[in-house]
HTML snippet that shows the backbone in 3Dmol.js (N, CA, C, O; Angstrom):
<script src="https://3Dmol.org/build/3Dmol-min.js"></script>
<div id="view" style="width:600px;height:400px;position:relative"></div>
<script>
const pdb = `
ATOM      1  N   UNK A   1     137.123  41.587 159.447  1.00  0.00           N
ATOM      2  CA  UNK A   1     136.008  42.469 159.627  1.00  0.00           C
ATOM      3  C   UNK A   1     134.967  42.033 160.581  1.00  0.00           C
ATOM      4  O   UNK A   1     134.652  40.843 160.560  1.00  0.00           O
ATOM      5  N   UNK A   2     134.398  42.821 161.402  1.00  0.00           N
ATOM      6  CA  UNK A   2     133.430  42.560 162.304  1.00  0.00           C
ATOM      7  C   UNK A   2     132.096  42.220 161.504  1.00  0.00           C
ATOM      8  O   UNK A   2     131.700  42.839 160.517  1.00  0.00           O
ATOM      9  N   UNK A   3     131.434  41.064 162.135  1.00  0.00           N
ATOM     10  CA  UNK A   3     130.071  40.653 161.520  1.00  0.00           C
ATOM     11  C   UNK A   3     129.014  41.543 162.222  1.00  0.00           C
ATOM     12  O   UNK A   3     128.870  41.596 163.444  1.00  0.00           O
ATOM     13  N   UNK A   4     128.268  42.257 161.280  1.00  0.00           N
ATOM     14  CA  UNK A   4     127.206  42.819 161.747  1.00  0.00           C
ATOM     15  C   UNK A   4     126.104  42.039 162.296  1.00  0.00           C
ATOM     16  O   UNK A   4     125.755  40.995 161.745  1.00  0.00           O
ATOM     17  N   UNK A   5     125.450  42.543 163.503  1.00  0.00           N
ATOM     18  CA  UNK A   5     124.436  41.509 164.092  1.00  0.00           C
ATOM     19  C   UNK A   5     123.067  42.211 163.485  1.00  0.00           C
ATOM     20  O   UNK A   5     122.824  43.417 163.432  1.00  0.00           O
ATOM     21  N   UNK A   6     122.232  41.094 163.038  1.00  0.00           N
ATOM     22  CA  UNK A   6     121.193  41.546 162.420  1.00  0.00           C
ATOM     23  C   UNK A   6     120.042  41.615 163.629  1.00  0.00           C
ATOM     24  O   UNK A   6     119.847  40.716 164.446  1.00  0.00           O
ATOM     25  N   UNK A   7     119.274  42.976 163.555  1.00  0.00           N
ATOM     26  CA  UNK A   7     118.389  43.187 164.511  1.00  0.00           C
ATOM     27  C   UNK A   7     116.990  42.367 164.437  1.00  0.00           C
ATOM     28  O   UNK A   7     116.303  42.379 163.415  1.00  0.00           O
ATOM     29  N   UNK A   8     116.681  41.759 165.436  1.00  0.00           N
ATOM     30  CA  UNK A   8     115.443  40.928 165.416  1.00  0.00           C
ATOM     31  C   UNK A   8     114.162  41.810 165.764  1.00  0.00           C
ATOM     32  O   UNK A   8     114.100  42.567 166.732  1.00  0.00           O
ATOM     33  N   UNK A   9     113.142  41.600 164.825  1.00  0.00           N
ATOM     34  CA  UNK A   9     111.916  42.408 165.072  1.00  0.00           C
ATOM     35  C   UNK A   9     110.949  41.134 165.213  1.00  0.00           C
ATOM     36  O   UNK A   9     110.849  40.221 164.393  1.00  0.00           O
ATOM     37  N   UNK A  10     110.224  41.272 166.490  1.00  0.00           N
ATOM     38  CA  UNK A  10     109.254  40.406 166.800  1.00  0.00           C
ATOM     39  C   UNK A  10     107.913  40.974 167.150  1.00  0.00           C
ATOM     40  O   UNK A  10     107.747  41.864 167.985  1.00  0.00           O
ATOM     41  N   UNK A  11     106.823  40.307 166.346  1.00  0.00           N
ATOM     42  CA  UNK A  11     105.545  40.945 166.771  1.00  0.00           C
ATOM     43  C   UNK A  11     104.703  40.072 167.659  1.00  0.00           C
ATOM     44  O   UNK A  11     104.565  38.894 167.330  1.00  0.00           O
ATOM     45  N   UNK A  12     104.163  40.494 168.678  1.00  0.00           N
ATOM     46  CA  UNK A  12     103.438  39.956 169.858  1.00  0.00           C
ATOM     47  C   UNK A  12     102.065  40.402 170.013  1.00  0.00           C
ATOM     48  O   UNK A  12     101.946  41.619 170.153  1.00  0.00           O
ATOM     49  N   UNK A  13     100.883  39.636 170.022  1.00  0.00           N
ATOM     50  CA  UNK A  13      99.744  40.176 170.565  1.00  0.00           C
ATOM     51  C   UNK A  13      99.852  40.777 171.953  1.00  0.00           C
ATOM     52  O   UNK A  13     100.629  40.253 172.752  1.00  0.00           O
ATOM     53  N   UNK A  14      99.151  41.813 172.295  1.00  0.00           N
ATOM     54  CA  UNK A  14      98.966  42.581 173.686  1.00  0.00           C
ATOM     55  C   UNK A  14      98.801  41.707 174.682  1.00  0.00           C
ATOM     56  O   UNK A  14      99.300  41.959 175.778  1.00  0.00           O
ATOM     57  N   UNK A  15      98.154  40.661 174.493  1.00  0.00           N
ATOM     58  CA  UNK A  15      97.808  39.773 175.640  1.00  0.00           C
ATOM     59  C   UNK A  15      99.040  39.110 176.012  1.00  0.00           C
ATOM     60  O   UNK A  15      99.277  39.007 177.215  1.00  0.00           O
ATOM     61  N   UNK A  16      99.917  38.613 175.112  1.00  0.00           N
ATOM     62  CA  UNK A  16     100.944  37.859 175.228  1.00  0.00           C
ATOM     63  C   UNK A  16     102.045  38.539 175.753  1.00  0.00           C
ATOM     64  O   UNK A  16     102.767  37.957 176.563  1.00  0.00           O
ATOM     65  N   UNK A  17     102.308  39.834 175.365  1.00  0.00           N
ATOM     66  CA  UNK A  17     103.244  40.678 175.681  1.00  0.00           C
ATOM     67  C   UNK A  17     102.998  41.001 177.207  1.00  0.00           C
ATOM     68  O   UNK A  17     103.899  41.098 178.041  1.00  0.00           O
ATOM     69  N   UNK A  18     101.591  41.160 177.461  1.00  0.00           N
ATOM     70  CA  UNK A  18     101.165  41.488 178.923  1.00  0.00           C
ATOM     71  C   UNK A  18     101.742  40.308 179.857  1.00  0.00           C
ATOM     72  O   UNK A  18     102.492  40.461 180.822  1.00  0.00           O
ATOM     73  N   UNK A  19     101.295  39.260 179.425  1.00  0.00           N
ATOM     74  CA  UNK A  19     101.629  37.825 180.117  1.00  0.00           C
ATOM     75  C   UNK A  19     103.131  37.667 180.518  1.00  0.00           C
ATOM     76  O   UNK A  19     103.511  37.356 181.647  1.00  0.00           O
ATOM     77  N   UNK A  20     104.044  37.956 179.296  1.00  0.00           N
ATOM     78  CA  UNK A  20     105.462  37.737 179.381  1.00  0.00           C
ATOM     79  C   UNK A  20     106.287  38.942 179.318  1.00  0.00           C
ATOM     80  O   UNK A  20     107.293  39.107 178.629  1.00  0.00           O
ATOM     81  N   UNK A  21     105.592  39.970 180.330  1.00  0.00           N
ATOM     82  CA  UNK A  21     106.178  41.371 180.113  1.00  0.00           C
ATOM     83  C   UNK A  21     107.659  41.429 180.639  1.00  0.00           C
ATOM     84  O   UNK A  21     108.453  42.222 180.134  1.00  0.00           O
ATOM     85  N   UNK A  22     108.012  40.603 181.631  1.00  0.00           N
ATOM     86  CA  UNK A  22     109.359  40.581 181.993  1.00  0.00           C
ATOM     87  C   UNK A  22     110.349  39.883 181.025  1.00  0.00           C
ATOM     88  O   UNK A  22     111.518  40.251 180.921  1.00  0.00           O
ATOM     89  N   UNK A  23     109.840  38.902 180.357  1.00  0.00           N
ATOM     90  CA  UNK A  23     110.620  38.298 179.130  1.00  0.00           C
ATOM     91  C   UNK A  23     110.768  39.345 178.075  1.00  0.00           C
ATOM     92  O   UNK A  23     111.861  39.454 177.519  1.00  0.00           O
ATOM     93  N   UNK A  24     109.799  40.106 177.752  1.00  0.00           N
ATOM     94  CA  UNK A  24     109.902  41.166 176.534  1.00  0.00           C
ATOM     95  C   UNK A  24     110.917  42.119 177.075  1.00  0.00           C
ATOM     96  O   UNK A  24     111.798  42.520 176.314  1.00  0.00           O
ATOM     97  N   UNK A  25     110.874  42.584 178.517  1.00  0.00           N
ATOM     98  CA  UNK A  25     111.943  43.512 178.876  1.00  0.00           C
ATOM     99  C   UNK A  25     113.507  42.824 178.767  1.00  0.00           C
ATOM    100  O   UNK A  25     114.431  43.506 178.325  1.00  0.00           O
ATOM    101  N   UNK A  26     113.678  41.669 179.128  1.00  0.00           N
ATOM    102  CA  UNK A  26     114.798  41.035 179.079  1.00  0.00           C
ATOM    103  C   UNK A  26     115.390  41.022 177.585  1.00  0.00           C
ATOM    104  O   UNK A  26     116.530  41.413 177.336  1.00  0.00           O
ATOM    105  N   UNK A  27     114.486  40.527 176.605  1.00  0.00           N
ATOM    106  CA  UNK A  27     114.858  40.240 175.102  1.00  0.00           C
ATOM    107  C   UNK A  27     115.125  41.699 174.615  1.00  0.00           C
ATOM    108  O   UNK A  27     116.053  41.848 173.820  1.00  0.00           O
ATOM    109  N   UNK A  28     114.408  42.791 175.009  1.00  0.00           N
ATOM    110  CA  UNK A  28     114.725  44.071 174.532  1.00  0.00           C
ATOM    111  C   UNK A  28     116.082  44.658 174.865  1.00  0.00           C
ATOM    112  O   UNK A  28     116.892  45.148 174.079  1.00  0.00           O
ATOM    113  N   UNK A  29     116.181  44.510 176.239  1.00  0.00           N
ATOM    114  CA  UNK A  29     117.378  44.929 176.703  1.00  0.00           C
ATOM    115  C   UNK A  29     118.895  44.300 176.304  1.00  0.00           C
ATOM    116  O   UNK A  29     119.874  44.871 175.823  1.00  0.00           O
ATOM    117  N   UNK A  30     118.711  43.014 176.664  1.00  0.00           N
ATOM    118  CA  UNK A  30     119.938  42.188 176.535  1.00  0.00           C
ATOM    119  C   UNK A  30     120.179  41.802 175.151  1.00  0.00           C
ATOM    120  O   UNK A  30     121.341  41.520 174.860  1.00  0.00           O
ATOM    121  N   UNK A  31     119.247  41.738 174.209  1.00  0.00           N
ATOM    122  CA  UNK A  31     119.411  41.319 172.805  1.00  0.00           C
ATOM    123  C   UNK A  31     119.264  42.351 171.822  1.00  0.00           C
ATOM    124  O   UNK A  31     119.257  42.194 170.601  1.00  0.00           O
ATOM    125  N   UNK A  32     119.132  43.561 172.547  1.00  0.00           N
ATOM    126  CA  UNK A  32     118.603  44.847 171.297  1.00  0.00           C
ATOM    127  C   UNK A  32     117.782  44.509 170.302  1.00  0.00           C
ATOM    128  O   UNK A  32     117.926  44.864 169.133  1.00  0.00           O
ATOM    129  N   UNK A  33     116.645  43.614 170.858  1.00  0.00           N
ATOM    130  CA  UNK A  33     115.483  43.386 169.989  1.00  0.00           C
ATOM    131  C   UNK A  33     114.549  44.329 170.026  1.00  0.00           C
ATOM    132  O   UNK A  33     114.442  45.064 171.008  1.00  0.00           O
ATOM    133  N   UNK A  34     113.650  44.438 168.819  1.00  0.00           N
ATOM    134  CA  UNK A  34     112.456  45.128 168.731  1.00  0.00           C
ATOM    135  C   UNK A  34     111.409  44.379 169.072  1.00  0.00           C
ATOM    136  O   UNK A  34     111.401  43.193 168.742  1.00  0.00           O
ATOM    137  N   UNK A  35     110.300  44.959 169.821  1.00  0.00           N
ATOM    138  CA  UNK A  35     109.029  44.125 170.016  1.00  0.00           C
ATOM    139  C   UNK A  35     107.907  45.057 169.328  1.00  0.00           C
ATOM    140  O   UNK A  35     107.802  46.249 169.617  1.00  0.00           O
ATOM    141  N   UNK A  36     107.229  44.524 168.560  1.00  0.00           N
ATOM    142  CA  UNK A  36     105.915  45.264 168.125  1.00  0.00           C
ATOM    143  C   UNK A  36     104.834  44.564 168.705  1.00  0.00           C
ATOM    144  O   UNK A  36     104.590  43.391 168.424  1.00  0.00           O
ATOM    145  N   UNK A  37     104.051  45.366 169.657  1.00  0.00           N
ATOM    146  CA  UNK A  37     102.903  44.779 170.057  1.00  0.00           C
ATOM    147  C   UNK A  37     101.621  45.132 169.362  1.00  0.00           C
ATOM    148  O   UNK A  37     101.373  46.307 169.092  1.00  0.00           O
ATOM    149  N   UNK A  38     100.779  44.133 169.056  1.00  0.00           N
ATOM    150  CA  UNK A  38      99.595  44.321 168.148  1.00  0.00           C
ATOM    151  C   UNK A  38      98.322  44.132 169.265  1.00  0.00           C
ATOM    152  O   UNK A  38      98.284  43.387 170.244  1.00  0.00           O
ATOM    153  N   UNK A  39      97.339  45.040 168.778  1.00  0.00           N
ATOM    154  CA  UNK A  39      95.985  44.879 169.471  1.00  0.00           C
ATOM    155  C   UNK A  39      95.053  44.626 168.364  1.00  0.00           C
ATOM    156  O   UNK A  39      94.900  45.414 167.431  1.00  0.00           O
ATOM    157  N   UNK A  40      94.358  43.368 168.504  1.00  0.00           N
ATOM    158  CA  UNK A  40      93.364  42.944 167.333  1.00  0.00           C
ATOM    159  C   UNK A  40      93.998  42.822 166.113  1.00  0.00           C
ATOM    160  O   UNK A  40      93.292  42.972 165.116  1.00  0.00           O
ATOM    161  N   UNK A  41      95.483  42.519 165.930  1.00  0.00           N
ATOM    162  CA  UNK A  41      96.058  42.486 164.641  1.00  0.00           C
ATOM    163  C   UNK A  41      96.576  43.532 164.078  1.00  0.00           C
ATOM    164  O   UNK A  41      97.160  43.407 163.001  1.00  0.00           O
ATOM    165  N   UNK A  42      96.457  44.768 164.706  1.00  0.00           N
ATOM    166  CA  UNK A  42      97.010  46.184 164.351  1.00  0.00           C
ATOM    167  C   UNK A  42      98.182  46.509 165.288  1.00  0.00           C
ATOM    168  O   UNK A  42      98.066  46.649 166.506  1.00  0.00           O
ATOM    169  N   UNK A  43      99.254  46.608 164.632  1.00  0.00           N
ATOM    170  CA  UNK A  43     100.473  47.229 165.451  1.00  0.00           C
ATOM    171  C   UNK A  43     100.105  48.556 166.088  1.00  0.00           C
ATOM    172  O   UNK A  43      99.615  49.458 165.408  1.00  0.00           O
ATOM    173  N   UNK A  44     100.352  48.691 167.477  1.00  0.00           N
ATOM    174  CA  UNK A  44      99.985  49.762 168.175  1.00  0.00           C
ATOM    175  C   UNK A  44     101.048  50.550 168.972  1.00  0.00           C
ATOM    176  O   UNK A  44     100.923  51.743 169.249  1.00  0.00           O
ATOM    177  N   UNK A  45     102.155  49.747 169.335  1.00  0.00           N
ATOM    178  CA  UNK A  45     103.218  50.325 170.013  1.00  0.00           C
ATOM    179  C   UNK A  45     104.571  49.282 169.604  1.00  0.00           C
ATOM    180  O   UNK A  45     104.462  48.121 169.209  1.00  0.00           O
ATOM    181  N   UNK A  46     105.721  49.962 169.795  1.00  0.00           N
ATOM    182  CA  UNK A  46     107.034  49.346 169.495  1.00  0.00           C
ATOM    183  C   UNK A  46     107.864  49.340 170.847  1.00  0.00           C
ATOM    184  O   UNK A  46     107.892  50.440 171.399  1.00  0.00           O
ATOM    185  N   UNK A  47     108.414  48.517 171.364  1.00  0.00           N
ATOM    186  CA  UNK A  47     109.348  48.536 172.550  1.00  0.00           C
ATOM    187  C   UNK A  47     110.813  48.381 172.128  1.00  0.00           C
ATOM    188  O   UNK A  47     111.162  47.384 171.496  1.00  0.00           O
ATOM    189  N   UNK A  48     111.584  49.246 172.430  1.00  0.00           N
ATOM    190  CA  UNK A  48     113.016  49.359 172.337  1.00  0.00           C
ATOM    191  C   UNK A  48     113.896  49.764 173.388  1.00  0.00           C
ATOM    192  O   UNK A  48     113.433  50.383 174.345  1.00  0.00           O
ATOM    193  N   UNK A  49     115.178  49.472 173.318  1.00  0.00           N
ATOM    194  CA  UNK A  49     116.077  49.556 174.618  1.00  0.00           C
ATOM    195  C   UNK A  49     116.005  51.176 174.842  1.00  0.00           C
ATOM    196  O   UNK A  49     115.929  51.980 173.913  1.00  0.00           O
ATOM    197  N   UNK A  50     116.038  51.487 176.099  1.00  0.00           N
ATOM    198  CA  UNK A  50     116.036  53.037 176.518  1.00  0.00           C
ATOM    199  C   UNK A  50     117.238  53.716 175.928  1.00  0.00           C
ATOM    200  O   UNK A  50     117.081  54.821 175.409  1.00  0.00           O
ATOM    201  N   UNK A  51     118.523  53.110 175.961  1.00  0.00           N
ATOM    202  CA  UNK A  51     119.672  53.839 175.631  1.00  0.00           C
ATOM    203  C   UNK A  51     119.495  54.165 173.984  1.00  0.00           C
ATOM    204  O   UNK A  51     119.935  55.224 173.536  1.00  0.00           O
ATOM    205  N   UNK A  52     118.814  53.175 173.105  1.00  0.00           N
ATOM    206  CA  UNK A  52     118.664  53.517 171.832  1.00  0.00           C
ATOM    207  C   UNK A  52     117.449  54.491 171.484  1.00  0.00           C
ATOM    208  O   UNK A  52     117.393  55.209 170.486  1.00  0.00           O
ATOM    209  N   UNK A  53     116.518  54.388 172.453  1.00  0.00           N
ATOM    210  CA  UNK A  53     115.532  55.519 172.183  1.00  0.00           C
ATOM    211  C   UNK A  53     116.053  56.850 172.461  1.00  0.00           C
ATOM    212  O   UNK A  53     115.651  57.769 171.748  1.00  0.00           O
ATOM    213  N   UNK A  54     116.929  57.103 173.439  1.00  0.00           N
ATOM    214  CA  UNK A  54     117.633  58.410 173.736  1.00  0.00           C
ATOM    215  C   UNK A  54     118.409  58.789 172.586  1.00  0.00           C
ATOM    216  O   UNK A  54     118.514  59.986 172.319  1.00  0.00           O
ATOM    217  N   UNK A  55     119.093  57.713 171.708  1.00  0.00           N
ATOM    218  CA  UNK A  55     119.794  58.187 170.600  1.00  0.00           C
ATOM    219  C   UNK A  55     118.687  58.657 169.474  1.00  0.00           C
ATOM    220  O   UNK A  55     118.790  59.707 168.839  1.00  0.00           O
ATOM    221  N   UNK A  56     117.736  57.819 169.346  1.00  0.00           N
ATOM    222  CA  UNK A  56     116.799  58.170 168.441  1.00  0.00           C
ATOM    223  C   UNK A  56     116.094  59.649 168.741  1.00  0.00           C
ATOM    224  O   UNK A  56     115.786  60.353 167.779  1.00  0.00           O
ATOM    225  N   UNK A  57     115.895  60.011 169.839  1.00  0.00           N
ATOM    226  CA  UNK A  57     115.268  61.334 170.199  1.00  0.00           C
ATOM    227  C   UNK A  57     116.248  62.468 170.017  1.00  0.00           C
ATOM    228  O   UNK A  57     115.883  63.606 169.719  1.00  0.00           O
ATOM    229  N   UNK A  58     117.553  62.102 170.214  1.00  0.00           N
ATOM    230  CA  UNK A  58     118.639  63.037 170.014  1.00  0.00           C
ATOM    231  C   UNK A  58     118.746  63.322 168.554  1.00  0.00           C
ATOM    232  O   UNK A  58     118.906  64.497 168.224  1.00  0.00           O
ATOM    233  N   UNK A  59     118.670  62.307 167.550  1.00  0.00           N
ATOM    234  CA  UNK A  59     118.714  62.533 166.273  1.00  0.00           C
ATOM    235  C   UNK A  59     117.720  63.348 165.634  1.00  0.00           C
ATOM    236  O   UNK A  59     117.892  64.107 164.680  1.00  0.00           O
ATOM    237  N   UNK A  60     116.606  63.097 166.294  1.00  0.00           N
ATOM    238  CA  UNK A  60     115.468  63.941 165.687  1.00  0.00           C
ATOM    239  C   UNK A  60     115.209  65.324 166.171  1.00  0.00           C
ATOM    240  O   UNK A  60     114.285  66.025 165.760  1.00  0.00           O
ATOM    241  N   UNK A  61     116.040  65.655 167.026  1.00  0.00           N
ATOM    242  CA  UNK A  61     116.196  66.910 167.723  1.00  0.00           C
ATOM    243  C   UNK A  61     116.505  67.910 166.617  1.00  0.00           C
ATOM    244  O   UNK A  61     117.557  67.687 166.019  1.00  0.00           O
ATOM    245  N   UNK A  62     115.746  69.046 166.198  1.00  0.00           N
ATOM    246  CA  UNK A  62     116.312  69.996 165.271  1.00  0.00           C
ATOM    247  C   UNK A  62     117.593  70.527 165.483  1.00  0.00           C
ATOM    248  O   UNK A  62     118.427  70.625 164.583  1.00  0.00           O
ATOM    249  N   UNK A  63     117.802  70.921 166.808  1.00  0.00           N
ATOM    250  CA  UNK A  63     119.151  71.395 167.223  1.00  0.00           C
ATOM    251  C   UNK A  63     120.168  70.580 166.847  1.00  0.00           C
ATOM    252  O   UNK A  63     121.063  71.084 166.168  1.00  0.00           O
ATOM    253  N   UNK A  64     120.231  69.402 167.145  1.00  0.00           N
ATOM    254  CA  UNK A  64     121.124  68.349 166.811  1.00  0.00           C
ATOM    255  C   UNK A  64     121.305  68.057 165.407  1.00  0.00           C
ATOM    256  O   UNK A  64     122.422  67.849 164.935  1.00  0.00           O
ATOM    257  N   UNK A  65     120.017  68.030 164.580  1.00  0.00           N
ATOM    258  CA  UNK A  65     120.190  67.975 163.211  1.00  0.00           C
ATOM    259  C   UNK A  65     120.916  69.235 162.514  1.00  0.00           C
ATOM    260  O   UNK A  65     121.699  69.092 161.575  1.00  0.00           O
ATOM    261  N   UNK A  66     120.615  70.337 163.004  1.00  0.00           N
ATOM    262  CA  UNK A  66     121.528  71.650 162.497  1.00  0.00           C
ATOM    263  C   UNK A  66     122.989  71.428 162.656  1.00  0.00           C
ATOM    264  O   UNK A  66     123.757  71.741 161.746  1.00  0.00           O
ATOM    265  N   UNK A  67     123.451  70.855 163.874  1.00  0.00           N
ATOM    266  CA  UNK A  67     124.808  70.796 164.192  1.00  0.00           C
ATOM    267  C   UNK A  67     125.410  69.729 163.242  1.00  0.00           C
ATOM    268  O   UNK A  67     126.498  69.921 162.700  1.00  0.00           O
ATOM    269  N   UNK A  68     124.641  68.534 163.038  1.00  0.00           N
ATOM    270  CA  UNK A  68     125.303  67.478 162.105  1.00  0.00           C
ATOM    271  C   UNK A  68     125.338  68.149 160.802  1.00  0.00           C
ATOM    272  O   UNK A  68     126.414  68.091 160.206  1.00  0.00           O
ATOM    273  N   UNK A  69     124.285  68.829 160.198  1.00  0.00           N
ATOM    274  CA  UNK A  69     124.585  69.472 158.819  1.00  0.00           C
ATOM    275  C   UNK A  69     125.622  70.419 158.799  1.00  0.00           C
ATOM    276  O   UNK A  69     126.306  70.470 157.776  1.00  0.00           O
ATOM    277  N   UNK A  70     125.902  71.272 159.845  1.00  0.00           N
ATOM    278  CA  UNK A  70     126.892  72.212 159.914  1.00  0.00           C
ATOM    279  C   UNK A  70     128.230  71.567 159.852  1.00  0.00           C
ATOM    280  O   UNK A  70     129.161  72.042 159.202  1.00  0.00           O
ATOM    281  N   UNK A  71     128.306  70.387 160.600  1.00  0.00           N
ATOM    282  CA  UNK A  71     129.713  69.682 160.583  1.00  0.00           C
ATOM    283  C   UNK A  71     129.910  68.869 159.462  1.00  0.00           C
ATOM    284  O   UNK A  71     131.056  68.541 159.152  1.00  0.00           O
ATOM    285  N   UNK A  72     128.987  68.519 158.846  1.00  0.00           N
ATOM    286  CA  UNK A  72     129.060  67.866 157.506  1.00  0.00           C
ATOM    287  C   UNK A  72     129.795  68.697 156.380  1.00  0.00           C
ATOM    288  O   UNK A  72     130.725  68.330 155.661  1.00  0.00           O
ATOM    289  N   UNK A  73     129.088  70.003 156.415  1.00  0.00           N
ATOM    290  CA  UNK A  73     129.402  70.948 155.571  1.00  0.00           C
ATOM    291  C   UNK A  73     130.854  71.317 155.763  1.00  0.00           C
ATOM    292  O   UNK A  73     131.610  71.319 154.791  1.00  0.00           O
ATOM    293  N   UNK A  74     131.328  71.668 157.125  1.00  0.00           N
ATOM    294  CA  UNK A  74     132.535  71.946 157.207  1.00  0.00           C
ATOM    295  C   UNK A  74     133.538  70.680 156.828  1.00  0.00           C
ATOM    296  O   UNK A  74     134.568  70.920 156.197  1.00  0.00           O
ATOM    297  N   UNK A  75     133.271  69.573 157.155  1.00  0.00           N
ATOM    298  CA  UNK A  75     134.002  68.450 156.419  1.00  0.00           C
ATOM    299  C   UNK A  75     134.034  68.345 154.995  1.00  0.00           C
ATOM    300  O   UNK A  75     135.063  67.870 154.513  1.00  0.00           O
ATOM    301  N   UNK A  76     133.101  68.697 154.213  1.00  0.00           N
ATOM    302  CA  UNK A  76     133.019  68.785 152.886  1.00  0.00           C
ATOM    303  C   UNK A  76     134.119  69.783 152.347  1.00  0.00           C
ATOM    304  O   UNK A  76     134.874  69.484 151.422  1.00  0.00           O
ATOM    305  N   UNK A  77     134.143  71.043 153.035  1.00  0.00           N
ATOM    306  CA  UNK A  77     135.113  72.173 152.772  1.00  0.00           C
ATOM    307  C   UNK A  77     136.404  71.973 153.338  1.00  0.00           C
ATOM    308  O   UNK A  77     137.216  72.886 153.487  1.00  0.00           O
ATOM    309  N   UNK A  78     136.646  70.493 153.732  1.00  0.00           N
ATOM    310  CA  UNK A  78     138.110  70.215 153.989  1.00  0.00           C
ATOM    311  C   UNK A  78     138.444  70.796 155.503  1.00  0.00           C
ATOM    312  O   UNK A  78     139.634  70.834 155.816  1.00  0.00           O
ATOM    313  N   UNK A  79     137.665  71.155 156.259  1.00  0.00           N
ATOM    314  CA  UNK A  79     137.941  71.515 157.678  1.00  0.00           C
ATOM    315  C   UNK A  79     138.204  70.469 158.638  1.00  0.00           C
ATOM    316  O   UNK A  79     138.555  70.718 159.792  1.00  0.00           O
ATOM    317  N   UNK A  80     138.026  69.199 158.142  1.00  0.00           N
ATOM    318  CA  UNK A  80     138.155  68.146 159.029  1.00  0.00           C
ATOM    319  C   UNK A  80     139.752  67.796 159.129  1.00  0.00           C
ATOM    320  O   UNK A  80     140.494  68.251 158.258  1.00  0.00           O
ATOM    321  N   UNK A  81     140.242  67.057 160.098  1.00  0.00           N
ATOM    322  CA  UNK A  81     141.337  66.608 160.190  1.00  0.00           C
ATOM    323  C   UNK A  81     141.537  65.121 160.875  1.00  0.00           C
ATOM    324  O   UNK A  81     140.554  64.554 161.351  1.00  0.00           O
ATOM    325  N   UNK A  82     142.683  64.581 160.908  1.00  0.00           N
ATOM    326  CA  UNK A  82     142.879  63.209 161.388  1.00  0.00           C
ATOM    327  C   UNK A  82     142.661  63.055 162.818  1.00  0.00           C
ATOM    328  O   UNK A  82     143.236  63.873 163.536  1.00  0.00           O
ATOM    329  N   UNK A  83     141.886  62.095 163.411  1.00  0.00           N
ATOM    330  CA  UNK A  83     141.610  61.929 164.834  1.00  0.00           C
ATOM    331  C   UNK A  83     142.982  61.923 165.710  1.00  0.00           C
ATOM    332  O   UNK A  83     143.111  62.592 166.736  1.00  0.00           O
ATOM    333  N   UNK A  84     143.800  61.234 165.267  1.00  0.00           N
ATOM    334  CA  UNK A  84     145.215  61.114 165.887  1.00  0.00           C
ATOM    335  C   UNK A  84     145.937  62.748 166.185  1.00  0.00           C
ATOM    336  O   UNK A  84     146.455  63.125 167.236  1.00  0.00           O
ATOM    337  N   UNK A  85     145.787  63.461 165.018  1.00  0.00           N
ATOM    338  CA  UNK A  85     146.168  64.837 165.339  1.00  0.00           C
ATOM    339  C   UNK A  85     145.409  65.610 166.407  1.00  0.00           C
ATOM    340  O   UNK A  85     145.972  66.265 167.285  1.00  0.00           O
ATOM    341  N   UNK A  86     144.054  65.486 166.267  1.00  0.00           N
ATOM    342  CA  UNK A  86     143.207  66.004 167.159  1.00  0.00           C
ATOM    343  C   UNK A  86     143.477  65.619 168.676  1.00  0.00           C
ATOM    344  O   UNK A  86     143.539  66.428 169.602  1.00  0.00           O
ATOM    345  N   UNK A  87     143.621  64.314 168.762  1.00  0.00           N
ATOM    346  CA  UNK A  87     143.914  63.642 170.094  1.00  0.00           C
ATOM    347  C   UNK A  87     145.205  64.159 170.564  1.00  0.00           C
ATOM    348  O   UNK A  87     145.334  64.461 171.750  1.00  0.00           O
ATOM    349  N   UNK A  88     146.119  64.279 169.774  1.00  0.00           N
ATOM    350  CA  UNK A  88     147.481  64.702 170.295  1.00  0.00           C
ATOM    351  C   UNK A  88     147.536  66.171 170.663  1.00  0.00           C
ATOM    352  O   UNK A  88     148.255  66.528 171.597  1.00  0.00           O
ATOM    353  N   UNK A  89     146.800  67.053 169.962  1.00  0.00           N
ATOM    354  CA  UNK A  89     146.459  68.321 170.461  1.00  0.00           C
ATOM    355  C   UNK A  89     145.883  68.403 171.682  1.00  0.00           C
ATOM    356  O   UNK A  89     146.383  69.142 172.531  1.00  0.00           O
ATOM    357  N   UNK A  90     144.850  67.724 171.926  1.00  0.00           N
ATOM    358  CA  UNK A  90     144.217  67.577 173.154  1.00  0.00           C
ATOM    359  C   UNK A  90     145.164  67.267 174.268  1.00  0.00           C
ATOM    360  O   UNK A  90     145.183  67.905 175.321  1.00  0.00           O
ATOM    361  N   UNK A  91     145.857  66.380 174.024  1.00  0.00           N
ATOM    362  CA  UNK A  91     147.107  65.958 175.039  1.00  0.00           C
ATOM    363  C   UNK A  91     148.172  66.791 175.310  1.00  0.00           C
ATOM    364  O   UNK A  91     148.921  66.637 176.275  1.00  0.00           O
ATOM    365  N   UNK A  92     148.283  67.868 174.307  1.00  0.00           N
ATOM    366  CA  UNK A  92     149.279  68.853 174.421  1.00  0.00           C
ATOM    367  C   UNK A  92     150.525  68.507 173.806  1.00  0.00           C
ATOM    368  O   UNK A  92     151.569  69.061 174.153  1.00  0.00           O
ATOM    369  N   UNK A  93     150.481  67.505 172.793  1.00  0.00           N
ATOM    370  CA  UNK A  93     151.661  67.012 172.106  1.00  0.00           C
ATOM    371  C   UNK A  93     151.915  67.379 170.648  1.00  0.00           C
ATOM    372  O   UNK A  93     152.981  67.254 170.046  1.00  0.00           O
ATOM    373  N   UNK A  94     150.634  67.906 170.126  1.00  0.00           N
ATOM    374  CA  UNK A  94     150.698  68.301 168.644  1.00  0.00           C
ATOM    375  C   UNK A  94     150.612  69.747 168.493  1.00  0.00           C
ATOM    376  O   UNK A  94     150.515  70.547 169.423  1.00  0.00           O
ATOM    377  N   UNK A  95     150.664  70.079 166.977  1.00  0.00           N
ATOM    378  CA  UNK A  95     150.489  71.581 166.724  1.00  0.00           C
ATOM    379  C   UNK A  95     149.215  71.772 166.833  1.00  0.00           C
ATOM    380  O   UNK A  95     148.344  70.914 166.692  1.00  0.00           O
ATOM    381  N   UNK A  96     149.040  73.130 167.137  1.00  0.00           N
ATOM    382  CA  UNK A  96     147.626  73.841 167.368  1.00  0.00           C
ATOM    383  C   UNK A  96     147.018  74.418 166.282  1.00  0.00           C
ATOM    384  O   UNK A  96     145.928  74.977 166.409  1.00  0.00           O
TER     385      UNK A  96
END
`;
const viewer = $3Dmol.createViewer("view");
viewer.addModel(pdb, "pdb");
viewer.setStyle({}, {cartoon: {color: "spectrum"}});
viewer.zoomTo();
viewer.render();
</script>
């Protein structure tokens, strides 16, 4: 079984984040690390990878949430099927 990677969350003062901004960008992008930037000890912003942020925005989109709920309800009603069967159908090798 694959080992899950633990997400690292680091807090930095704004002045340090500003001084080391290039390093912050590399850590966030390469290591998928979250950086929380504080001003006077108060967390004011968080920095995360752009791909992950796009996923976050998509999941919080009301239209996407409706589609996920609808899909889950169909799954609970037994309308789901095995991925292999679906892929075979897409390739034109399976029953429709």
